[in-house]
N, C-alpha and C positions, 0 to 999 in steps of 0.2 A: 930322710926321712924328716920330716918335721916334728919340733921340735914340740912340748905344749907350751912352753914358755912364747915360742916364735903364733900359735897358730891364737893364742887370746892377747897378741897387738896385732897380725895384721889384720887388715880388712879390704873390702872388695873397691877396687879403687872408684867405681860408676859409682857409687852406694854412700861412704863414707863422709859425704859435705851433707848428707840429710842426715846427722845428729852423732853423739857418742855409742849408741848402741849397733846402727843402721852398718848393712854390708858385712857383715860376722861369717866366719866362714866356717865349712864344716870337714873336718877331712873324710875321705872317700875313696876305699881301699889303695891308702897309702899314698895314691898317686895324682890324686884333686882335691883341689878346693872346692867346694860349693858356697855359694853363698844361699845368705838366708833368704835375704831380700828380691832379689831381681834373679836367681836361679843361673846366673854365667859362675863358668868351671872352669878353673884355671888347672890345667896341667902342671906336673912337678915333674923332674928333669935332671938327672941325676944331682938330686935332694937339693934345688932349689925351684921356686914357687914362680910361674911364669905369671904377674900380676898385672895382665897387659889387657885394657880392656878391649883391646882390638881381640885376644888369641883367648879370651872369656866366650867373646860373641859369638867365635867360632863350633863351643859347645854347648851353644845355650839353649836350643831346642833339640841334643842327644837327653834322650833319660837315663837319671843315673843307672841305670840297669844296664845297659848299655855302653854304657865307658869303658874303653879297656887302658891297653896302656895306653899312656901319651909317645905319637909317633914323633 
């Protein structure tokens, strides 16, 4: 599981350059980090957030309610 301390410093790599509060992430279902700004969804696999923009793009159009366990 992602610690609260890590969650506070992680930012969406696609939005981080837009300012200090841009790209903040929310932990969803203990398995996803969802960007508050762009909606990219980054899976957490083996307790490691996969913070690649390409990975976040794969799930961008998937509603949060439909997210399952990361493959």
